[in-house]
Residue, then its C-alpha position, 0 to 999 in steps of 0.5 A: x500500500x502507498x503511504x499518505x506522502x507517496x499518495x500525495x506525491x502521485x496526485x501532485x504528479x498527475x495534476x502538475x502535467x494536465x496535458x500529459x495526463x489528458x492525452x494519455x487518458x484520451x489515447x486509452x479511451x480511443x483504443x477502448x472505444x474502438x474495441x468496444x464499438x466494434x464488439x457491441x456492433x458485432x454482438x448486436x448484429x449477430x444477436x439480431x441474426x440469431x433472434x431472426x433465425x430463432x423466430x423462423x425456426x422456433x422450437x424445431x429439432x429437425x427440418x425437412x428441406x427440398x431442392x431449389x423448387x422446395x417440397x410438394x405440399x402433399x409430403x406434409x399430408x403423407x407425414x401426418x396421415x401415413x407415418x403418424x408424425x404429429x409434431x410437424x409444421x409446414x413452412x413457406x417463407x421468403x424475404x419481401x420488401x415494402x413497395x415503393x412509390x405508389x403505396x400512398x398508405x405507407x411512408x415513402x421513407x420506409x419503401x424498400x425496407x426488408x421484411x421476412x414473410x413466414x407462412x404457417x398453419x396456425x392450428x399446428x404451429x403453436x408447439x413450434x413458435x411460441x409467439x402464437x401461443x395463448x400467453x400473448x397479450x390481448x390486442x386492443x380489439x380483444x381478439x386472442x390467438x385462436x381468433x386471429x388464426x381463424x382470420x389468417x385461414x378464413x380470409x385470403x391475403x391477411x397477415x400478422x405483423x410484429x407490433x414493433x414493426x407496425x409502430x415503426x411503419x405507422x400501420x394499424x389493424x385493418x390497414x393494407x400493407x403493400x409489399x414487393x415480391x420479385x418486382x411485383x406489387x402484392x397487398x396484405x391486410x393486417x389482422x393482428x399484431x405479434x406482441x409477446x410479453x417477453x422483450x427478447x421474443x419481441x425483438x426476435x419478431x421485429x420485421x416479421x410478417x406471418x400469414x397462412x400457408x395458402x397466402x404465403x404460397x400465392x404471395x411468393x409464387x410457390x403454389x403447391x410447394x413448401x419451403x420446408x417442414x419443421x419437426x420436433x422429433x426426439x425418437x431416432x427410430x421415427x426420424x429414420x422412418x421419416x428419412x426413408x419415406x422422403x422423396x429423392x430430392x428431400x433431406x432431413x437436417x438438424x434445425x438451423x444448419x443453414x443458418x449456422x453456415x451463414x452465421x459462420x461466414x458472418x462470424x469470419x467477417x466480424x473476426x476481421x473487424x474485431x482484430x482490426x479494432x484491437x489495433x487501435x488499442x495496441x497503439x494506445x498501449x504504446x501511448x500509455x507506455x510512453x506516458x508512464x516512461x516519461x513520468x518515470x524519466x521526469x522523476x528519476x532524480x526524485x525517485x533516486x532521492x526517495x530511494x536514498x532516503x529509504x523508500x523501498x523498491x516495492x513502494x516505488x513500484x506501487x507509486x508508478x502502477x497506481x498512477x497507471x491504474x488511475x489513467x487506465x480507469x479514467x480512460x476506460x470509463x471514457x472509452x466505454x461512453x465513446x464506444x457506445x456512441x460510436x457503435x451506433x454509427x458502426x452498426x449501420x456499416x456492419x449491418x449494411x455489409x451483412x445485407x450486401x453479402x450474407x443475410x437480410x438483417x434489420x438492426x436499429x439499436x445497439x444492445x448493451x451486453x454486460x459481458x462485452x462491457x466487462x471484457x472491455x473494462x478488463x481489456x482497457x485496464x489490463x492493457x494499461x497495466x501491461x504497458x506500465x509494467x516495464x517503466x515501473x520495473x525500470x524505476x525500481x531496478x537500478x540503484x539510486x545513484x544510477x537512477x539520478x543519472x540521465x546519461x545512464x538512462x539514454x545509454x541504457x535506452x540505446x542498448x535496449x534498442x539493439x537488444x529489442x531489435x534482435x528480439x523483434x527479429x526472433x518474434x518475426x521468425x516466431x510469427x512466420x512459424x505460427x502463420x505456417x501452421x495450418x489452422x483457423x482464424x485464431x491462429x492466423x490472427x495470432x501470427x499477425x499479432x506476432x508480426x506487428x509486435x516484431x515490427x514494433x520491436x525492430x523499429x528503434x534499432x532500424x531508426x538508429x541505423x537510418x539516422x547515421x546517414x541522415x545525420x550527414x545529409x541533414x548537416x550538409x543541408x541545414x548546418x548546425x541546426x540539421x545536426x542538432x535535430x538528428x542528434x536530439x532524436x538519439x539523445x532522447x531515444x527513451x521517448x522518441x523510440x516509443x512514439x516512432x514505433x506507435x506511429x510506424x505501427x499505425x501507418x504500417x496498418x494503413x499501408x497493409x490494409x490499403x494494399x490489401x484493399x487495392x489488390x482485392x479491388x484489382x482482382x475483383x475488376x479483372x474478375x468482373x471483366x472476365x465474368x461479365x461478357x454480355x452487354x445488358x443484364x436483367x434481373x429482379x431486385x434482390x434484398x441481398x446484394x450477391x443472391x439471386x433469390x428472385x426469379x424472372x417469368x419465363x414468358x418475360x424472358x422469351x419476350x425480352x430475349x426477342x428485343x430488336x437489336x439482341x444478337x444473343x441471349x443467355x440465362x443463369x439460375x442461382x440456387x442453394x442446394x444441400x450437400x453432405x457438408x452443408x448448404x452449397x450454392x449452385x449457378x447454372x449457366x445457359x450460354x454459348x459453349x463457344x463463348x464461356x466466361x473468361x475465368x482465371x483457373x487456379x487449377x484445371x479448366x472448364x473442359x467438359x462443362x459446357x458440352x458435358x456433365x462436369x462442373x467447376x468450383x470456385x476457390x472459396x468452395x474448394x478451400x472450404x470443402x477440400x475439393x481439387x480439380x478432378x475430384x467429385x462434388x456430391x450434391x443432393x438433387x431431385x434424383x437423390x445424391x449425385x456426384x459431379x466431376x469438378x474439372x477445375x478450380x477458378x478464382x471467384x470473388x462473388x461469394x465467400x461460401x463458394x459456388x459450383x458452376x454447371x451448364x443449364x443442361x446439367x442442372x435441368x437433368x438433376x433438378x426439377x426447376x426451370x426458373x431463371x434468375x437473370x438474363x444476359x443480352x449481347x447487342x448485335x453489331x452496330x447497336x449501342x448498349x445504352x440503346x439496347x437498355x432503353x429498348x429492353x426497358x420499353x419492352x418490359x414496361x407495365x410488368x414487374x420492376x426489373x433491374x436493367x443494367x448495361x455491362x458498365x453499370x453492373x460493374x459500377x454497381x458491383x464496385x459500389x458494393x465492394x466499396x461499401x464492404x470496406x467502408x468500415x475498414x477505412x473507418x477503423x484504419x482512420x481511428x487507429x491513425x487518430x490514436x497514433x497522432x494523439x500518441x505523437x502529440x503526447x510524446x512531443x509535448x513531453x519532450x517540449x517540457x523536458x527540453x525547456x532548459x536546453x532550448x533556454x540555453x540555445x536561446x541565450x546563445x543567440x538562437x532566434x524563435x524562428x530557428x527554434x521553431x525550425x529545429x523542433x519542426x525538423x526533429x518532428x519531421x525526421x521522426x515522422x519520415x523515419x516512421x513512414x519509411x519503416x512503415x513501408x516494409x512493415x505494411x507490405x509484410x502485413x499486406x502479405x499476411x492479410x492476403x495470403x493467410x487471413x483472407x484465405x482462412x476467413x473467406x477462402x479466396x486469394x489474390x496477387x499483391x498489388x503494391x501500388x506506389x501511390x499507397x506506399x508514398x501516401x503512407x510515408x506522406x501521411x506519417x510525415x504530415x501527422x508528425x508535423x501537425x503533432x509538432x506544431x503546438x510544442x514548437x510554438x510553445x518552445x519558440x515562444x518561451x522566454x529564455x530567462x524563465x527557462x534558465x530560472x533554475x540554472 
C-alpha cells in the first residue's frame, strides 16, 4: 500500500502535467472505444441474426428441406396421415420488401425496407413458435390467438405483423400493407399484431410478417410447394422412418444448419473487424507506455532521492502502477461512453455489409451486453497495466545513484534498442512459424499479432541505423541546426523510440490494409471483366446484394430475349442446394459453349462443362470443402445424391461460401426447376448498349420492376458494393491513425517540457524563435519520415499476411499483391504530415518561451 506522502506525491504528479495526463487518458479511451464499438456492433448484429433465425425456426429439432423448387405440399399430408408424425409444421417463407412509390398508405421513407414473410398453419404451429401461443397479450380489439388464426385461414391475403414493426411503419389493424415480391406489387391486410410479453421474443419478431400457408404460397409464387417442414422429433427410430419415406430430392437436417453456415461466414467477417479494432488499442498501449516512461524519466532524480532516503523498491513500484491504474480507469470509463456512441454509427456499416453479402438483417439499436462491457473494462485496464509494467520495473531496478543519472538512462535506452531489435527479429521468425501452421482464424490472427509486435520491436534499432546517414545529409543541408535535430532524436531515444514505433505501427496498418484493399479491388475488376461478357443484364431486385433469390417469368424472358437489336441471349439460375457438408450454392449457366466466361483457373479448366456433365468450383468452395480439380462434388438433387466431376478450380470473388458452376443442361437433368434468375443480352453489331437498355426497358414496361443494367453499370454497381464492404475498414484504419497522432502529440509535448532548459540555453546563445521553431519542426519531421519509411516494409509484410493467410482462412479466396506506389508514398506522406501537425503546438510553445524563465533554475 502507498503511504499518505507517496499518495500525495502521485496526485501532485498527475495534476502538475494536465496535458500529459489528458492525452494519455484520451489515447486509452480511443483504443477502448474502438474495441468496444466494434464488439457491441458485432454482438448486436449477430444477436439480431440469431433472434431472426430463432423466430423462423422456433422450437424445431429437425427440418425437412427440398431442392431449389422446395417440397410438394402433399409430403406434409403423407407425414401426418401415413407415418403418424404429429409434431410437424409446414413452412413457406421468403424475404419481401415494402413497395415503393405508389403505396400512398405507407411512408415513402420506409419503401424498400426488408421484411421476412413466414407462412404457417396456425392450428399446428403453436408447439413450434411460441409467439402464437395463448400467453400473448390481448390486442386492443380483444381478439386472442385462436381468433386471429381463424382470420389468417378464413380470409385470403391477411397477415400478422410484429407490433414493433407496425409502430415503426405507422400501420394499424385493418390497414393494407403493400409489399414487393420479385418486382411485383402484392397487398396484405393486417389482422393482428405479434406482441409477446417477453422483450427478447419481441425483438426476435421485429420485421416479421406471418400469414397462412395458402397466402404465403400465392404471395411468393410457390403454389403447391413448401419451403420446408419443421419437426420436433426426439425418437431416432421415427426420424429414420421419416428419412426413408422422403422423396429423392428431400433431406432431413438438424434445425438451423443453414443458418449456422451463414452465421459462420458472418462470424469470419466480424473476426476481421474485431482484430482490426484491437489495433487501435495496441497503439494506445504504446501511448500509455510512453506516458508512464516519461513520468518515470521526469522523476528519476526524485525517485533516486526517495530511494536514498529509504523508500523501498516495492513502494516505488506501487507509486508508478497506481498512477497507471488511475489513467487506465479514467480512460476506460471514457472509452466505454465513446464506444457506445460510436457503435451506433458502426452498426449501420456492419449491418449494411451483412445485407450486401450474407443475410437480410434489420438492426436499429445497439444492445448493451454486460459481458462485452466487462471484457472491455478488463481489456482497457489490463492493457494499461501491461504497458506500465516495464517503466515501473525500470524505476525500481537500478540503484539510486544510477537512477539520478540521465546519461545512464539514454545509454541504457540505446542498448535496449539493439537488444529489442534482435528480439523483434526472433518474434518475426516466431510469427512466420505460427502463420505456417495450418489452422483457423485464431491462429492466423495470432501470427499477425506476432508480426506487428516484431515490427514494433525492430523499429528503434532500424531508426538508429537510418539516422547515421541522415545525420550527414541533414548537416550538409541545414548546418548546425540539421545536426542538432538528428542528434536530439538519439539523445532522447527513451521517448522518441516509443512514439516512432506507435506511429510506424499505425501507418504500417494503413499501408497493409490499403494494399490489401487495392489488390482485392484489382482482382475483383479483372474478375468482373472476365465474368461479365454480355452487354445488358436483367434481373429482379434482390434484398441481398450477391443472391439471386428472385426469379424472372419465363414468358418475360422469351419476350425480352426477342428485343430488336439482341444478337444473343443467355440465362443463369442461382440456387442453394444441400450437400453432405452443408448448404452449397449452385449457378447454372445457359450460354454459348463457344463463348464461356473468361475465368482465371487456379487449377484445371472448364473442359467438359459446357458440352458435358462436369462442373467447376470456385476457390472459396474448394478451400472450404477440400475439393481439387478432378475430384467429385456430391450434391443432393431431385434424383437423390449425385456426384459431379469438378474439372477445375477458378478464382471467384462473388461469394465467400463458394459456388459450383454447371451448364443449364446439367442442372435441368438433376433438378426439377426451370426458373431463371437473370438474363444476359449481347447487342448485335452496330447497336449501342445504352440503346439496347432503353429498348429492353420499353419492352418490359407495365410488368414487374426489373433491374436493367448495361455491362458498365453492373460493374459500377458491383464496385459500389465492394466499396461499401470496406467502408468500415477505412473507418477503423482512420481511428487507429487518430490514436497514433494523439500518441505523437503526447510524446512531443513531453519532450517540449523536458527540453525547456536546453532550448533556454540555445536561446541565450543567440538562437532566434524562428530557428527554434525550425529545429523542433525538423526533429518532428525526421521522426515522422523515419516512421513512414519503416512503415513501408512493415505494411507490405502485413499486406502479405492479410492476403495470403487471413483472407484465405476467413473467406477462402486469394489474390496477387498489388503494391501500388501511390499507397506506399501516401503512407510515408501521411506519417510525415501527422508528425508535423503533432509538432506544431510544442514548437510554438518552445519558440515562444522566454529564455530567462527557462534558465530560472540554472
